[in-house]
C-alpha positions as CSV (number, residue, x, y, z in Angstrom):
1,T,5.1,14.1,-16.0
2,A,5.5,10.7,-13.8
3,L,3.7,10.5,-10.6
4,V,6.5,10.0,-8.0
5,M,4.5,10.3,-4.7
6,L,1.1,9.1,-3.8
7,S,-0.6,9.5,-0.3
8,L,-4.1,8.5,0.4
9,A,-3.6,7.6,4.1
10,H,-6.4,8.1,6.6
11,N,-9.6,7.7,4.3
12,E,-12.3,5.2,3.8
13,L,-10.9,3.7,0.8
14,T,-12.1,0.1,0.1
15,G,-11.7,-2.5,-2.5
16,S,-8.4,-3.8,-3.9
17,I,-5.2,-2.2,-5.2
18,P,-6.0,-1.8,-9.0
19,G,-3.9,-3.6,-11.5
20,S,-3.2,-0.4,-13.3
21,F,-0.7,0.5,-10.5
22,S,1.8,-1.5,-12.2
23,H,1.9,1.2,-14.9
24,L,3.0,3.8,-12.3
25,A,6.7,2.8,-13.2
26,G,8.1,6.0,-11.6
27,L,6.4,5.8,-8.4
28,G,8.7,6.4,-5.4
29,V,6.5,6.9,-2.3
30,L,3.2,5.2,-1.7
31,D,1.1,5.6,1.5
32,L,-2.0,3.8,1.7
33,S,-2.2,3.3,5.3
34,Y,-5.4,3.4,7.6
35,N,-7.9,2.5,5.0
36,K,-10.1,-0.5,4.5
37,L,-8.4,-2.0,1.3
38,Q,-8.2,-5.7,1.0
39,G,-7.0,-8.3,-1.6
40,S,-3.3,-8.6,-2.6
41,M,-0.4,-6.4,-2.9
42,S,1.0,-7.9,-6.0
43,P,0.5,-5.0,-8.3
44,L,2.9,-3.0,-6.3
45,A,5.7,-5.7,-7.2
46,N,6.0,-3.9,-10.6
47,C,6.5,-0.4,-9.2
48,S,10.3,-0.9,-9.6
49,F,11.3,2.4,-8.3
50,L,9.4,2.4,-5.0
51,V,11.6,3.5,-2.1
52,S,8.8,3.6,0.5
53,I,5.6,1.5,0.9
54,D,3.1,2.0,3.6
55,V,0.0,-0.1,3.4
56,S,-0.6,-0.7,7.3
57,N,-3.6,-0.9,8.9
58,N,-5.9,-2.3,6.1
59,N,-7.4,-5.7,5.4
60,F,-4.8,-7.0,3.0
61,S,-4.7,-10.8,3.2
62,G,-2.9,-14.0,1.7
63,T,0.8,-14.2,1.6
64,I,3.4,-11.5,1.2
65,P,4.2,-11.6,-2.6
66,A,7.7,-13.0,-3.1
67,S,7.9,-10.8,-6.1
68,M,8.3,-7.8,-3.8
69,S,11.9,-8.7,-3.2
70,G,12.5,-7.3,-6.8
71,L,11.9,-3.8,-5.5
72,A,15.6,-3.0,-5.5
73,H,15.4,0.5,-4.4
74,L,12.9,-0.1,-1.5
75,S,14.1,1.4,1.8
76,F,11.0,1.4,4.0
77,L,8.5,-1.4,4.3
78,N,5.4,-1.3,6.6
79,L,2.9,-4.0,6.2
80,A,1.6,-4.0,9.8
81,G,-2.0,-4.4,11.0
82,N,-3.2,-6.5,8.1
83,K,-4.4,-10.3,7.9
84,L,-1.3,-11.5,6.1
85,S,-0.6,-15.1,6.4
86,G,2.0,-17.7,5.5
87,R,5.6,-17.3,6.0
88,I,8.1,-14.6,5.6
89,P,9.5,-14.7,2.0
90,E,13.0,-15.8,2.0
91,S,13.5,-13.9,-1.2
92,F,13.5,-10.6,1.0
93,S,17.2,-11.1,1.1
94,G,17.0,-9.4,-2.1
95,L,16.0,-6.1,-0.6
96,L,19.5,-4.8,-0.4
97,N,18.7,-1.3,0.4
98,I,16.0,-2.0,3.0
99,S,16.5,-0.1,6.3
100,T,13.1,-0.6,8.0
101,I,10.6,-3.6,7.8
102,N,7.4,-3.8,9.9
103,L,5.3,-6.9,9.5
104,S,3.6,-6.7,13.1
105,N,0.0,-7.7,13.9
106,N,-0.7,-10.0,11.1
107,K,-1.0,-13.8,11.0
108,L,2.5,-14.8,9.8
109,M,3.8,-18.2,10.7
110,G,6.9,-20.4,10.4
111,S,10.4,-19.5,11.2
112,I,12.3,-16.3,10.7
113,P,14.4,-16.6,7.6
114,L,18.2,-16.7,8.2
115,N,18.4,-14.7,4.9
116,L,17.2,-11.4,6.8
117,T,20.6,-11.4,8.5
118,F,22.0,-10.6,4.9
119,L,20.4,-7.3,4.9
120,T,23.4,-5.1,6.1
121,N,21.4,-1.9,5.7
122,L,18.5,-2.9,8.0
123,V,18.5,-1.0,11.4
124,S,14.6,-1.5,12.4
125,L,12.8,-4.7,12.3
126,D,9.4,-5.4,13.8
127,L,7.7,-8.9,13.5
128,S,5.7,-8.8,16.7
129,S,2.1,-10.2,17.3
130,N,2.2,-12.9,14.8
131,A,2.6,-16.7,15.0
132,L,6.3,-17.1,14.4
133,T,8.1,-20.1,15.9
134,G,11.4,-21.8,16.2
135,E,14.9,-20.4,17.2
136,I,15.6,-16.9,16.1
137,P,18.5,-17.0,13.7
138,F,20.2,-13.6,14.5
139,N,23.7,-13.5,15.9
140,D,25.7,-10.8,17.4
141,T,26.8,-9.2,14.3
142,F,23.4,-8.8,12.9
143,L,22.1,-7.5,16.2
144,A,24.7,-5.0,16.5
145,Q,23.5,-3.2,13.4
146,L,19.9,-2.9,14.5
147,E,18.6,0.0,16.2
148,T,15.3,-1.3,17.1
149,L,13.8,-4.8,17.2
150,N,10.6,-6.1,18.2
151,L,9.8,-9.9,18.1
152,G,7.1,-9.8,21.2
153,Q,3.9,-11.6,21.1
154,N,5.3,-14.8,19.3
155,P,5.1,-17.3,22.2
156,G,6.9,-19.9,19.9
157,L,10.1,-18.0,19.3
158,C,13.1,-18.6,21.4
159,Y,16.9,-17.4,20.9
160,N,20.3,-19.1,21.2
161,D,22.0,-17.6,24.1
162,T,25.2,-19.2,22.7
163,L,25.0,-16.8,19.8
164,V,23.9,-13.7,21.6
165,K,26.1,-11.6,23.9
166,Q,24.9,-10.1,27.1
167,Q,25.0,-6.5,25.4
168,H,22.5,-7.4,22.9
169,S,20.1,-9.7,24.8
170,K,18.2,-6.6,25.8
171,L,17.0,-6.5,22.1
172,L,15.5,-9.8,22.8
173,A,13.5,-8.8,25.7
174,G,10.3,-11.1,26.5
175,I,11.8,-13.9,24.4
176,R,12.8,-17.1,26.1
177,S,16.1,-18.7,25.5
178,C,16.0,-22.0,23.8
179,S,17.9,-23.7,26.6
180,D,15.4,-22.7,29.4
181,N,13.5,-25.4,31.1
182,D,9.7,-25.2,31.7
183,N,9.4,-24.5,35.2
184,N,5.7,-24.7,35.0
185,F,5.7,-28.5,34.7
186,L,2.5,-30.0,35.6
187,Y,2.3,-33.6,37.3
188,A,-0.4,-35.7,35.5
189,P,-1.4,-39.4,36.3
190,V,0.3,-41.8,33.8
191,P,-2.1,-44.2,32.2
192,S,-1.6,-47.5,33.7
193,P,-1.3,-50.8,31.6
194,L,-3.9,-53.4,31.8
195,G,-6.4,-51.2,33.1
196,L,-5.1,-51.2,36.5
197,P,-5.4,-48.1,38.7
198,S,-3.1,-45.2,37.9
199,P,-0.5,-44.2,40.6
200,P,-1.5,-40.8,42.2
201,S,0.3,-37.8,41.0
202,K,3.0,-36.0,43.0
203,L,0.6,-33.8,44.7
204,S,-2.2,-36.2,45.4
205,S,0.5,-38.7,46.7
206,K,1.5,-36.0,49.3
207,R,-2.0,-35.5,50.4
208,T,-2.7,-39.2,50.6
209,L,0.5,-39.8,52.8
210,D,-0.7,-36.9,55.0
211,G,-4.0,-38.7,55.3
212,V,-2.4,-41.9,56.3
213,S,-0.4,-40.2,58.9
214,R,-3.4,-38.8,60.5
215,V,-5.0,-42.2,60.7
216,I,-2.0,-43.8,62.2
217,V,-1.8,-41.2,65.0
218,V,-5.6,-41.6,65.7
219,V,-5.1,-45.4,66.0
220,V,-2.0,-45.0,68.3
221,V,-4.0,-42.7,70.6
222,I,-6.8,-45.3,70.8
223,I,-4.6,-48.1,71.7
224,L,-3.0,-45.9,74.3
225,F,-6.3,-45.5,76.0
């Protein structure tokens, strides 16, 4: 009899996923969350009948295996709370049945792949607390299909407000528009050529002028007396 469900969550398991996992061809549900597992998740890519994977809150590192996109039956993927790095694989567009993706609290970087918008069954996406950057490639059509979206704690992300209607902007709460200006611009002295003294900053200029005004007033008072 083939093993179809394996749950070992909330234990103190250590080490890595054994290569023998690749022989569990009939495995459909896997939950290894809340352990101390590390290494790569590559052996899971050969479990072609997996419908649900939860390996959240472990110590897995390295990049997300692009080969996981071959899991054609996968509907639920939770890799949150690990030490995964690199980019989100563009090959995730092959997960045609996926409805939930959680990659939060990792060390992922780079831009969000446009290919994610091809996942027509996706309703929940959490990419929060990573180091993602660039313009979010989501348009109104994609945002309309989502029930939950969390992109918070990625300071380098912004969205194109010409692609997102007002009714969908709430899904992007906390994310700045790419067209926003930085209102916290700080004035700093510009280095002067030829070693000449730099002109005062805007703030210091105001203080200097105030000081000159006070000196002028004092001089006028002395002359009058």
